[in-house]
C-alpha positions as CSV (number, residue, x, y, z in Angstrom):
1,M,41.0,-29.3,10.3
2,C,40.2,-25.7,9.3
3,V,41.5,-25.1,5.6
4,L,43.8,-21.7,5.6
5,G,43.5,-19.1,2.8
6,F,41.2,-16.8,2.0
7,V,38.9,-18.5,-0.6
8,A,35.1,-18.1,-0.9
9,N,32.8,-20.8,1.0
10,Q,36.1,-22.1,3.1
11,T,37.0,-21.4,6.5
12,F,40.2,-19.8,7.8
13,A,41.0,-17.7,11.1
14,Q,39.5,-14.5,11.6
15,V,42.5,-11.7,12.6
16,Q,40.6,-8.4,11.9
17,D,38.1,-7.0,14.0
18,E,34.7,-5.9,11.2
19,T,33.7,-2.6,13.5
20,T,37.1,-1.1,13.0
21,P,37.1,2.1,10.8
22,G,38.5,1.3,7.6
23,Y,37.4,-2.4,7.4
24,D,37.8,-4.5,4.3
25,F,35.4,-7.0,4.1
26,S,37.0,-8.8,1.6
27,A,40.6,-7.8,2.1
28,P,42.5,-11.0,2.8
29,P,43.7,-11.9,6.2
30,D,46.6,-10.8,7.8
31,S,49.8,-12.4,7.1
32,T,50.2,-13.3,11.6
33,V,46.9,-15.8,11.0
34,T,49.1,-18.9,12.0
35,D,50.7,-17.2,14.7
36,T,50.5,-19.7,17.7
37,S,52.9,-17.9,19.4
38,A,50.6,-17.6,22.3
39,I,50.2,-21.4,22.9
40,P,52.8,-22.3,25.6
41,A,55.9,-24.8,25.0
42,P,55.5,-27.9,26.9
43,A,57.0,-28.0,30.2
44,G,59.4,-30.4,31.5
45,P,60.7,-34.0,29.7
46,I,58.2,-35.1,27.0
47,D,56.8,-38.8,27.3
48,P,58.7,-41.0,25.0
49,L,55.4,-42.6,23.4
50,L,54.4,-39.0,22.5
51,K,57.3,-38.0,20.5
52,N,55.8,-39.3,17.4
53,Y,52.7,-37.9,17.9
54,D,50.9,-35.6,15.4
55,R,48.7,-33.4,17.4
56,I,45.7,-31.6,15.7
57,V,46.8,-28.6,14.2
58,L,43.9,-25.5,14.7
59,V,44.1,-21.8,14.0
60,I,44.6,-19.3,16.4
61,D,42.9,-15.8,16.4
62,S,46.2,-13.9,16.6
63,A,44.1,-10.8,18.1
64,T,42.4,-12.8,20.7
65,N,44.4,-15.8,20.6
66,L,41.5,-18.0,20.7
67,I,40.6,-21.1,18.4
68,T,38.5,-19.7,15.6
69,Y,36.6,-21.1,12.7
70,Y,35.2,-18.5,10.1
71,G,35.2,-18.3,6.5
72,V,33.1,-15.4,3.9
73,V,30.4,-17.1,1.5
74,E,29.7,-15.2,-1.3
75,Q,25.9,-15.2,-2.4
76,E,25.1,-12.4,-5.4
77,E,21.5,-13.3,-5.5
78,S,21.0,-13.4,-1.7
79,G,19.5,-10.4,-0.2
80,S,20.7,-9.4,3.5
81,D,17.1,-9.4,4.9
82,S,16.8,-13.2,3.3
83,L,20.2,-14.1,5.0
84,Y,19.3,-12.9,8.1
85,L,16.1,-14.6,8.3
86,R,17.5,-18.1,7.2
87,A,20.0,-17.3,9.6
88,K,17.6,-16.8,12.6
89,R,15.7,-20.4,11.3
90,W,18.7,-22.4,11.2
91,A,20.3,-21.0,14.8
92,A,16.6,-21.9,16.4
93,A,17.1,-25.5,14.9
94,N,20.5,-26.1,15.8
95,L,21.5,-24.5,18.9
96,G,19.8,-25.9,21.5
97,K,16.9,-24.4,23.7
98,D,19.1,-22.1,26.1
99,I,20.3,-19.9,23.1
100,K,21.5,-16.5,23.5
101,I,21.2,-13.4,21.3
102,E,23.0,-10.2,20.7
103,V,21.7,-8.0,17.7
104,D,24.0,-5.4,16.2
105,K,21.9,-3.6,13.6
106,R,24.4,-0.8,13.0
107,N,27.1,-3.4,11.7
108,Q,24.5,-6.1,10.8
109,K,26.0,-8.7,12.8
110,I,24.2,-11.5,14.9
111,T,25.8,-13.4,17.7
112,Y,23.9,-16.8,18.9
113,V,25.3,-18.8,22.1
114,G,24.8,-21.9,21.9
115,S,25.7,-25.5,22.2
116,I,26.1,-29.1,19.8
117,P,26.2,-32.7,21.5
118,A,29.9,-33.8,22.2
119,Y,30.7,-37.4,21.4
120,A,33.5,-39.5,21.4
121,Y,33.5,-41.7,17.9
122,L,34.5,-45.2,18.9
123,N,34.7,-46.2,15.4
124,K,32.7,-45.6,11.8
125,Y,29.3,-46.7,13.5
126,S,29.6,-46.2,16.9
127,K,29.7,-43.4,19.0
128,R,29.2,-42.3,23.0
129,S,28.2,-39.0,24.6
130,I,30.7,-36.9,26.4
131,G,28.7,-33.9,27.3
132,T,28.3,-30.7,25.0
133,F,30.4,-28.2,22.7
134,E,29.5,-24.4,23.4
135,F,30.6,-22.1,21.8
136,K,29.6,-18.0,20.4
137,L,28.6,-17.9,16.6
138,S,28.5,-14.6,15.0
139,F,26.8,-13.9,11.6
140,L,27.9,-10.5,9.7
141,I,25.5,-10.0,6.9
142,K,25.7,-7.9,4.1
143,E,23.7,-7.7,0.4
144,G,25.0,-10.8,-1.5
145,R,27.7,-11.9,1.1
146,Y,27.9,-13.2,5.0
147,K,30.7,-14.2,7.2
148,Y,30.3,-16.7,9.9
149,Q,32.4,-16.9,12.8
150,I,33.0,-19.5,15.6
151,T,34.9,-18.9,18.7
152,N,35.1,-19.0,22.6
153,L,34.8,-22.8,22.4
154,V,33.9,-24.9,25.5
155,H,33.7,-28.7,26.5
156,E,31.3,-29.3,29.5
157,G,31.4,-32.9,30.2
158,L,28.7,-35.1,31.3
159,K,26.5,-34.2,34.7
160,P,28.1,-36.3,37.7
161,A,25.6,-39.1,39.0
162,D,25.0,-36.8,42.2
163,G,23.9,-33.1,40.2
164,G,25.3,-30.5,39.4
165,K,27.5,-29.3,36.5
166,G,30.3,-31.7,34.4
167,P,33.6,-30.3,34.3
168,R,34.6,-27.1,31.8
169,N,37.6,-26.7,30.0
170,Y,38.2,-24.5,27.3
171,F,39.1,-25.8,23.7
172,E,42.6,-23.8,24.2
173,Y,43.5,-25.6,27.7
174,Y,43.0,-28.9,25.7
175,Y,45.3,-27.6,22.7
176,S,48.5,-26.2,25.2
177,S,47.8,-29.0,27.6
178,T,51.0,-31.0,28.0
179,T,49.1,-34.1,30.1
180,K,46.9,-36.5,28.6
181,V,47.8,-35.4,25.4
182,R,46.1,-38.0,23.3
183,E,42.7,-38.0,25.5
184,N,43.0,-34.2,24.8
185,D,43.5,-34.2,21.1
186,N,40.9,-36.8,20.5
187,I,38.7,-34.5,22.1
188,L,39.6,-31.7,19.6
189,R,39.6,-34.0,16.8
190,N,36.1,-35.0,17.4
191,A,34.9,-31.7,17.9
192,D,36.7,-30.5,14.6
193,K,34.9,-33.3,12.7
194,D,31.4,-32.2,14.1
195,I,32.0,-28.0,13.9
196,L,33.4,-28.7,10.2
197,K,29.5,-30.5,9.8
198,L,27.9,-27.4,11.2
199,I,29.3,-25.1,9.1
200,E,28.2,-27.0,6.1
201,S,25.0,-27.2,7.4
202,I,25.3,-23.4,8.1
203,K,25.9,-23.0,4.0
204,L,23.1,-25.1,3.1
205,A,20.2,-23.4,4.9
206,L,21.7,-19.7,4.0
207,R,21.8,-20.9,0.4
208,E,19.2,-19.1,-2.0
209,P,16.7,-22.1,-3.1
210,I,16.6,-23.2,-7.0
211,I,13.7,-22.1,-8.4
212,V,12.7,-24.4,-11.5
213,D,11.1,-22.5,-14.6
214,E,7.7,-23.9,-15.1
215,D,8.3,-23.8,-18.6
216,D,11.3,-25.9,-18.4
217,W,10.4,-29.6,-18.4
């Protein structure tokens, strides 16, 4: 689950567009960051078995009404060129074969459209494939810092035996649906775990390597 607040190296939702004139890279997020008014209220009677069921709480970007993961990482020792190269290497190794790339050199922004395997975790030691999670990942890179954003999240289910594509559902559908609540919620909970692992992988890959002084032994 996302952590709210503006703390370096933590995850929260984006509500500003960095291309907007006067955008402050280090400013705290808008106070409307937790606004979930765009999520429709359940229609009709609620199943009594679900009244005490706590669904996962995700962060909705108030500007796009999309589920969004994002954060700013401060690395004073890192130049923008080295961060750019590390981001490209990480994306090539982690986002699948059919990765799409958009580069906005003016705003020092790279956007990837990729996917990761989707799993249902049956217990601590076993899992089963349920397709893929697709998303858009953006990096905004500057000297000594970078910002990542993951949004446009889609679950594509397993392909049917007779061929063709599997069913596709946006995370927002799972989040607001009033049917199959537990099933949809479990998909989001499993996805949340893997997305947070992905974010930790990004931070590790973009971290400046530790140089050991040869005289320090």
